[in-house]
C-alpha positions as CSV (number, residue, x, y, z in Angstrom):
1,M,4.4,-6.7,-31.8
2,N,4.7,-7.0,-28.0
3,A,7.7,-6.2,-26.4
4,T,9.9,-8.6,-24.7
5,S,11.6,-6.5,-22.2
6,L,10.8,-3.3,-20.2
7,D,12.5,0.2,-20.6
8,D,15.0,-0.1,-18.0
9,T,15.5,3.8,-17.9
10,L,11.9,4.2,-17.1
11,L,11.7,1.2,-14.8
12,K,14.6,2.6,-12.8
13,H,12.9,5.9,-12.6
14,F,9.4,4.2,-11.6
15,M,11.3,2.2,-8.7
16,T,12.9,5.2,-7.2
17,T,9.9,7.7,-7.4
18,F,6.5,5.7,-7.2
19,Y,5.3,5.2,-3.9
20,G,1.1,4.3,-4.0
21,S,-1.7,6.2,-4.2
22,G,-3.7,9.0,-2.5
23,N,-2.7,12.0,-0.3
24,Y,0.4,12.5,1.8
25,K,-2.2,15.2,3.7
26,G,-4.6,12.4,4.8
27,D,-4.7,11.2,8.2
28,Y,-4.8,7.7,7.7
29,W,-1.8,6.1,6.1
30,F,-1.5,2.4,5.0
31,I,1.6,0.8,4.1
32,G,2.2,-2.7,2.7
33,M,4.8,-4.8,1.3
34,E,4.1,-4.6,-2.3
35,E,1.2,-4.7,-4.7
36,G,-0.2,-7.7,-6.2
37,G,-0.4,-8.1,-9.8
38,G,2.5,-7.8,-12.5
39,V,1.5,-11.3,-13.8
40,D,2.8,-10.6,-17.2
41,L,5.2,-8.4,-18.8
42,D,2.1,-6.5,-21.0
43,Q,0.6,-5.8,-17.3
44,V,3.8,-4.4,-15.9
45,T,4.3,-2.2,-19.1
46,K,0.7,-0.9,-19.0
47,R,1.3,0.1,-15.2
48,I,4.4,1.9,-15.5
49,D,3.3,3.6,-18.9
50,T,0.1,4.6,-17.3
51,W,2.3,6.4,-14.0
52,S,4.6,8.1,-16.7
53,E,1.4,9.4,-18.5
54,L,0.0,10.6,-14.9
55,G,3.1,12.6,-14.5
56,Q,5.5,10.4,-13.0
57,N,4.7,11.5,-9.2
58,E,5.3,9.7,-6.0
59,L,1.5,9.0,-5.7
60,V,-1.2,8.5,-8.1
61,D,-5.1,9.0,-7.9
62,I,-5.9,5.1,-7.5
63,C,-9.3,5.5,-9.2
64,Q,-8.0,7.3,-12.4
65,F,-4.7,4.9,-12.4
66,H,-6.9,2.0,-12.2
67,L,-9.5,3.4,-15.0
68,K,-6.5,3.6,-17.2
69,I,-4.9,0.4,-16.8
70,G,-8.3,-1.7,-17.2
71,F,-9.9,-2.3,-13.9
72,P,-13.0,0.1,-13.9
73,E,-14.9,-2.6,-11.7
74,Y,-13.3,-1.4,-8.7
75,F,-14.9,2.1,-8.9
76,T,-17.9,1.8,-11.1
77,N,-21.2,0.3,-10.1
78,P,-21.7,-2.5,-9.3
79,V,-18.3,-2.1,-7.3
80,R,-16.3,-5.1,-7.0
81,L,-14.4,-5.1,-3.6
82,Q,-10.8,-5.6,-3.5
83,K,-9.9,-7.7,-0.4
84,T,-6.9,-5.3,0.7
85,W,-8.5,-1.9,0.4
86,A,-12.0,-3.3,2.0
87,Q,-10.3,-4.2,5.0
88,Q,-8.5,-0.7,5.0
89,V,-11.6,0.9,4.6
90,I,-13.3,-1.2,7.5
91,I,-10.6,-0.1,9.7
92,L,-11.0,3.8,8.9
93,L,-14.8,3.6,9.0
94,S,-14.8,1.9,12.5
95,S,-12.1,4.3,13.7
96,Q,-14.7,7.1,12.9
97,G,-17.5,5.5,14.6
98,L,-19.2,4.6,11.3
99,P,-21.0,1.8,10.2
100,S,-18.7,-0.7,8.0
101,S,-21.3,-2.9,6.2
102,T,-20.4,-4.3,2.8
103,E,-22.5,-1.4,1.1
104,D,-20.5,1.3,3.4
105,V,-17.2,-0.7,2.2
106,R,-18.4,-0.3,-1.3
107,I,-19.2,3.2,-1.6
108,Y,-16.1,4.3,0.2
109,Q,-13.9,2.4,-2.1
110,R,-15.7,3.7,-5.1
111,D,-15.6,7.4,-3.9
112,E,-12.8,8.0,-1.5
113,I,-10.2,5.7,-1.1
114,G,-6.3,6.4,-2.6
115,R,-7.7,9.5,-4.3
116,I,-5.2,12.2,-4.5
117,S,-7.3,14.9,-2.7
118,G,-8.7,12.3,0.0
119,D,-7.8,11.3,3.4
120,T,-6.1,8.1,2.8
121,C,-2.5,7.3,1.5
122,L,-1.8,3.7,0.2
123,L,2.0,3.2,0.1
124,E,4.3,0.1,-0.6
125,L,7.7,-0.5,0.9
126,L,8.8,-2.5,-2.3
127,P,7.9,-0.4,-5.9
128,L,7.0,-3.3,-8.2
129,P,4.1,-5.4,-8.3
130,S,4.3,-9.0,-8.1
131,P,1.7,-12.3,-8.1
132,S,3.5,-13.8,-5.2
133,L,6.7,-14.0,-3.2
134,N,7.6,-17.3,-4.9
135,K,7.2,-15.8,-8.5
136,W,10.0,-13.1,-9.8
137,N,9.8,-12.4,-13.5
138,Y,11.7,-9.0,-13.6
139,N,15.0,-11.0,-14.3
140,S,13.5,-12.1,-17.6
141,W,12.1,-8.6,-18.2
142,S,15.0,-6.2,-17.4
143,S,18.9,-6.1,-17.4
144,L,18.9,-4.0,-14.5
145,P,21.5,-6.1,-12.1
146,F,19.6,-5.4,-8.6
147,L,16.6,-7.3,-10.4
148,K,18.6,-10.7,-10.8
149,D,16.3,-12.0,-7.9
150,R,13.9,-11.2,-5.2
151,S,16.5,-11.2,-2.4
152,V,18.7,-8.6,-4.2
153,Y,16.1,-6.6,-5.2
154,R,14.7,-6.5,-1.7
155,D,18.5,-5.7,-0.3
156,Y,18.6,-2.9,-3.1
157,C,15.4,-1.2,-2.3
158,I,14.7,-1.3,1.3
159,P,17.1,0.8,2.9
160,W,16.4,3.9,1.0
161,R,12.5,3.2,0.7
162,T,12.4,3.0,4.3
163,K,14.0,6.2,4.6
164,H,11.9,7.9,2.5
165,L,8.8,6.9,4.2
166,Q,10.2,7.7,7.4
167,L,10.8,11.2,5.9
168,R,7.6,11.5,4.6
169,I,5.8,10.6,8.0
170,M,8.1,13.1,9.8
171,Q,7.1,15.8,7.2
172,H,3.2,15.1,7.1
173,K,2.7,13.9,10.8
174,P,-0.4,11.7,10.0
175,K,-2.9,10.7,12.5
176,V,-2.6,7.0,12.0
177,V,-0.2,4.5,9.9
178,V,-1.2,0.6,9.6
179,F,1.1,-1.6,8.4
180,M,-0.3,-4.5,6.8
181,G,1.2,-7.7,7.3
182,Q,3.0,-8.8,10.9
183,V,5.4,-11.1,9.0
184,Y,7.1,-7.6,8.0
185,S,7.4,-6.3,11.6
186,T,11.3,-5.7,11.3
187,Y,10.6,-3.4,8.5
188,W,7.6,-1.7,10.1
189,Q,9.8,-1.1,13.4
190,T,12.5,0.5,11.2
191,I,9.9,2.9,9.6
192,A,8.2,3.8,12.7
193,G,11.5,4.0,14.6
194,Q,13.3,1.7,16.7
195,H,12.5,4.2,20.0
196,L,8.9,2.6,19.6
197,D,7.9,-0.1,21.7
198,F,4.8,-2.0,20.0
199,V,2.5,-3.4,22.7
200,D,0.2,-6.6,21.5
201,I,-3.3,-5.5,21.9
202,G,-4.7,-9.0,21.2
203,G,-3.8,-10.0,17.5
204,F,-2.1,-6.5,16.7
205,Q,0.1,-4.3,17.8
206,A,0.4,-0.7,18.4
207,D,2.2,2.3,19.7
208,N,2.6,5.9,19.3
209,F,5.2,8.8,19.0
210,A,4.8,12.8,18.1
211,G,1.0,12.3,17.5
212,T,0.8,9.5,15.1
213,L,-0.5,5.9,16.1
214,Y,1.1,3.2,14.5
215,V,-0.5,-0.2,14.2
216,I,0.8,-3.3,12.8
217,T,-2.0,-5.7,11.4
218,K,-2.3,-9.1,10.0
219,H,-2.4,-8.8,6.2
220,P,-5.8,-9.4,4.9
221,A,-4.8,-12.4,3.3
222,A,-3.7,-14.3,6.4
223,Y,-5.7,-17.4,7.1
224,G,-8.6,-16.7,9.5
225,V,-8.5,-13.1,9.0
226,T,-11.9,-11.9,9.1
227,N,-13.9,-8.4,9.0
228,A,-14.5,-8.1,12.6
229,Y,-11.0,-8.1,13.2
230,F,-10.2,-5.0,11.3
231,D,-13.6,-3.7,12.9
232,E,-11.8,-4.1,16.2
233,I,-8.7,-2.4,15.0
234,G,-10.8,0.6,13.6
235,D,-12.5,0.4,17.1
236,F,-9.0,0.6,19.1
237,I,-8.0,3.6,17.1
238,N,-11.5,5.5,17.9
239,C,-10.7,5.1,21.5
240,F,-7.1,6.0,21.1
241,L,-7.8,9.1,18.8
Protein backbone atom coordinates (compact mmCIF):
# COMPACT_ATOMS: atom_id res chain seq x y z
CA MET A 1 0.00 0.00 0.00
CA ASN A 2 1.34 3.46 -0.92
CA ALA A 3 2.16 5.92 1.85
CA THR A 4 -0.13 8.91 2.24
CA SER A 5 2.44 11.30 3.74
CA LEU A 6 6.15 11.99 3.94
CA ASP A 7 8.40 11.07 6.85
CA ASP A 8 8.62 14.51 8.48
CA THR A 9 11.87 13.77 10.33
CA LEU A 10 13.64 12.71 7.15
CA LEU A 11 11.98 15.49 5.17
CA LYS A 12 13.25 18.20 7.51
CA HIS A 13 16.74 16.68 7.46
CA PHE A 14 16.63 16.68 3.65
CA MET A 15 15.57 20.32 3.56
CA THR A 16 18.35 21.43 5.89
CA THR A 17 21.09 19.31 4.29
CA PHE A 18 20.56 18.82 0.55
CA TYR A 19 21.71 21.55 -1.85
CA GLY A 20 22.16 19.93 -5.24
CA SER A 21 24.60 17.93 -7.29
CA GLY A 22 28.19 17.96 -8.43
CA ASN A 23 31.40 19.18 -6.86
CA TYR A 24 32.01 22.18 -4.61
CA LYS A 25 35.60 22.19 -5.92
CA GLY A 26 34.38 22.69 -9.49
CA ASP A 27 35.04 25.99 -11.26
CA TYR A 28 31.49 26.39 -12.58
CA TRP A 29 28.55 26.78 -10.22
CA PHE A 30 24.96 27.16 -11.40
CA ILE A 31 22.34 28.24 -8.86
CA GLY A 32 18.60 28.02 -9.50
CA MET A 33 15.50 28.65 -7.43
CA GLU A 34 14.29 25.05 -7.14
CA GLU A 35 14.19 21.76 -8.99
CA GLY A 36 11.24 20.84 -11.14
CA GLY A 37 9.40 17.57 -10.66
CA GLY A 38 7.76 16.39 -7.48
CA VAL A 39 4.44 15.94 -9.24
CA ASP A 40 3.16 13.35 -6.79
CA LEU A 41 3.92 11.90 -3.36
CA ASP A 42 5.56 8.75 -4.70
CA GLN A 43 8.00 10.76 -6.80
CA VAL A 44 9.02 13.01 -3.91
CA THR A 45 9.35 10.03 -1.55
CA LYS A 46 11.59 8.28 -4.07
CA ARG A 47 13.84 11.31 -4.40
CA ILE A 48 14.24 11.78 -0.65
CA ASP A 49 14.74 8.07 0.02
CA THR A 50 17.37 7.90 -2.74
CA TRP A 51 19.21 10.90 -1.29
CA SER A 52 19.16 9.13 2.08
CA GLU A 53 20.50 5.89 0.57
CA LEU A 54 23.33 7.81 -1.09
CA GLY A 55 24.58 9.13 2.25
CA GLN A 56 22.42 12.16 3.11
CA ASN A 57 25.06 14.58 1.82
CA GLU A 58 24.81 18.18 0.65
CA LEU A 59 25.59 17.11 -2.90
CA VAL A 60 24.84 14.00 -4.92
CA ASP A 61 26.29 12.69 -8.16
CA ILE A 62 23.57 13.72 -10.60
CA CYS A 63 23.93 10.64 -12.81
CA GLN A 64 23.92 8.16 -9.94
CA PHE A 65 20.93 9.91 -8.39
CA HIS A 66 18.84 9.98 -11.56
CA LEU A 67 19.59 6.39 -12.45
CA LYS A 68 18.28 5.39 -9.04
CA ILE A 69 15.09 7.45 -9.25
CA GLY A 70 14.28 6.12 -12.72
CA PHE A 71 15.49 8.69 -15.26
CA PRO A 72 18.31 6.90 -17.12
CA GLU A 73 17.51 8.64 -20.41
CA TYR A 74 19.48 11.73 -19.38
CA PHE A 75 22.72 9.77 -19.02
CA THR A 76 22.49 6.80 -21.38
CA ASN A 77 22.45 6.78 -25.18
CA PRO A 78 20.47 8.09 -26.96
CA VAL A 79 20.74 10.93 -24.44
CA ARG A 80 17.62 13.01 -23.86
CA LEU A 81 18.60 16.63 -23.28
CA GLN A 82 17.31 18.24 -20.10
CA LYS A 83 16.60 21.89 -20.95
CA THR A 84 18.20 23.61 -17.95
CA TRP A 85 21.27 21.37 -17.89
CA ALA A 86 21.70 21.75 -21.65
CA GLN A 87 21.78 25.53 -21.42
CA GLN A 88 24.24 25.35 -18.54
CA VAL A 89 26.46 23.09 -20.65
CA ILE A 90 26.32 25.58 -23.54
CA ILE A 91 27.55 28.33 -21.21
CA LEU A 92 30.38 26.15 -19.92
CA LEU A 93 31.55 24.88 -23.32
CA SER A 94 31.41 28.33 -24.91
CA SER A 95 33.26 29.83 -21.96
CA GLN A 96 36.11 27.42 -22.67
CA GLY A 97 36.14 28.17 -26.40
CA LEU A 98 34.77 24.72 -27.18
CA PRO A 99 32.05 23.83 -29.71
CA SER A 100 28.55 23.65 -28.27
CA SER A 101 26.60 21.76 -30.90
CA THR A 102 23.68 19.61 -29.81
CA GLU A 103 25.90 16.54 -29.94
CA ASP A 104 28.62 18.22 -27.87
CA VAL A 105 26.01 19.16 -25.27
CA ARG A 106 24.63 15.61 -25.20
CA ILE A 107 28.08 14.18 -24.55
CA TYR A 108 28.84 16.65 -21.75
CA GLN A 109 25.45 16.06 -20.12
CA ARG A 110 25.95 12.31 -20.33
CA ASP A 111 29.49 12.24 -18.98
CA GLU A 112 30.30 15.38 -17.01
CA ILE A 113 27.56 17.61 -15.66
CA GLY A 114 26.77 17.40 -11.96
CA ARG A 115 29.32 14.68 -11.27
CA ILE A 116 30.74 14.42 -7.78
CA SER A 117 34.33 14.69 -9.03
CA GLY A 118 33.66 16.98 -12.01
CA ASP A 119 33.96 20.70 -12.75
CA THR A 120 30.35 21.72 -12.14
CA CYS A 121 28.16 22.32 -9.12
CA LEU A 122 24.38 22.59 -9.60
CA LEU A 123 22.65 24.15 -6.60
CA GLU A 124 19.12 25.17 -5.62
CA LEU A 125 18.11 27.98 -3.27
CA LEU A 126 14.97 26.06 -2.24
CA PRO A 127 15.28 22.36 -1.39
CA LEU A 128 11.98 20.77 -2.47
CA PRO A 129 11.10 19.86 -6.06
CA SER A 130 7.91 21.37 -7.40
CA PRO A 131 6.21 21.17 -10.80
CA SER A 132 5.43 24.89 -10.89
CA LEU A 133 5.23 28.04 -8.80
CA ASN A 134 1.45 27.73 -8.81
CA LYS A 135 1.42 24.19 -7.44
CA TRP A 136 1.93 23.36 -3.76
CA ASN A 137 1.34 19.83 -2.46
CA TYR A 138 3.51 19.67 0.63
CA ASN A 139 0.82 20.87 3.01
CA SER A 140 -1.09 17.70 2.08
CA TRP A 141 1.92 15.45 2.46
CA SER A 142 3.50 16.83 5.64
CA SER A 143 2.46 18.27 9.01
CA LEU A 144 5.55 20.50 9.27
CA PRO A 145 4.22 24.01 10.01
CA PHE A 146 6.60 25.78 7.63
CA LEU A 147 5.16 23.79 4.71
CA LYS A 148 1.60 25.02 5.08
CA ASP A 149 1.97 27.13 1.93
CA ARG A 150 4.65 28.25 -0.50
CA SER A 151 5.02 31.72 1.02
CA VAL A 152 5.69 30.39 4.53
CA TYR A 153 8.07 27.78 3.13
CA ARG A 154 10.01 30.39 1.18
CA ASP A 155 10.29 32.74 4.15
CA TYR A 156 11.45 29.87 6.34
CA CYS A 157 14.11 28.52 3.99
CA ILE A 158 15.64 31.45 2.17
CA PRO A 159 17.49 33.23 5.02
CA TRP A 160 19.55 30.27 6.19
CA ARG A 161 19.99 28.66 2.77
CA THR A 162 21.21 31.98 1.40
CA LYS A 163 23.80 32.21 4.16
CA HIS A 164 24.89 28.63 3.54
CA LEU A 165 25.43 29.26 -0.18
CA GLN A 166 27.40 32.42 0.66
CA LEU A 167 29.59 30.37 3.00
CA ARG A 168 30.26 27.68 0.40
CA ILE A 169 31.22 30.30 -2.20
CA MET A 170 33.64 31.93 0.25
CA GLN A 171 35.12 28.55 1.14
CA HIS A 172 35.60 27.18 -2.37
CA LYS A 173 35.98 30.33 -4.50
CA PRO A 174 34.61 29.03 -7.81
CA LYS A 175 35.69 30.88 -10.95
CA VAL A 176 32.10 31.42 -12.10
CA VAL A 177 28.72 31.49 -10.37
CA VAL A 178 25.77 31.62 -12.76
CA PHE A 179 22.37 32.45 -11.29
CA MET A 180 19.48 31.12 -13.37
CA GLY A 181 16.42 33.35 -13.54
CA GLN A 182 16.41 37.15 -13.55
CA VAL A 183 13.08 37.29 -11.72
CA TYR A 184 14.97 36.11 -8.63
CA SER A 185 17.67 38.82 -8.85
CA THR A 186 16.99 40.06 -5.31
CA TYR A 187 17.97 36.65 -3.92
CA TRP A 188 21.00 36.38 -6.21
CA GLN A 189 22.19 39.82 -5.11
CA THR A 190 22.00 38.70 -1.48
CA ILE A 191 24.00 35.55 -2.15
CA ALA A 192 26.64 37.34 -4.22
CA GLY A 193 26.86 40.25 -1.77
CA GLN A 194 25.25 43.65 -1.58
CA HIS A 195 28.59 45.25 -2.44
CA LEU A 196 28.40 43.89 -5.99
CA ASP A 197 27.01 46.19 -8.67
CA PHE A 198 25.63 44.00 -11.43
CA VAL A 199 26.00 45.63 -14.86
CA ASP A 200 23.72 44.79 -17.78
CA ILE A 201 25.75 43.28 -20.60
CA GLY A 202 22.81 43.06 -22.98
CA GLY A 203 20.23 40.61 -21.71
CA PHE A 204 22.25 39.36 -18.74
CA GLN A 205 24.03 40.97 -15.79
CA ALA A 206 27.51 40.42 -14.37
CA ASP A 207 30.01 41.57 -11.77
CA ASN A 208 33.05 40.06 -10.08
CA PHE A 209 34.52 39.96 -6.63
CA ALA A 210 37.49 38.19 -5.04
CA GLY A 211 38.26 36.12 -8.12
CA THR A 212 34.69 34.95 -8.77
CA LEU A 213 32.62 36.15 -11.72
CA TYR A 214 28.89 36.33 -10.97
CA VAL A 215 26.37 36.23 -13.82
CA ILE A 216 22.57 36.52 -13.71
CA THR A 217 20.82 35.00 -16.74
CA LYS A 218 17.30 34.59 -17.97
CA HIS A 219 15.78 31.26 -17.00
CA PRO A 220 16.13 28.54 -19.66
CA ALA A 221 12.33 28.21 -19.70
CA ALA A 222 11.76 31.95 -20.23
CA TYR A 223 9.87 32.94 -23.37
CA GLY A 224 12.07 33.54 -26.41
CA VAL A 225 15.34 32.35 -24.88
CA THR A 226 17.57 30.64 -27.44
CA ASN A 227 20.78 28.62 -27.40
CA ALA A 228 22.52 31.64 -28.92
CA TYR A 229 21.74 33.63 -25.77
CA PHE A 230 23.62 31.14 -23.61
CA ASP A 231 26.43 30.93 -26.17
CA GLU A 232 26.81 34.70 -25.83
CA ILE A 233 27.06 34.41 -22.06
CA GLY A 234 29.72 31.73 -22.44
CA ASP A 235 31.66 33.94 -24.85
CA PHE A 236 31.53 36.78 -22.32
CA ILE A 237 32.84 34.52 -19.56
CA ASN A 238 35.60 33.32 -21.89
CA CYS A 239 36.74 36.90 -22.54
CA PHE A 240 36.54 37.77 -18.87
CA LEU A 241 38.47 34.75 -17.62
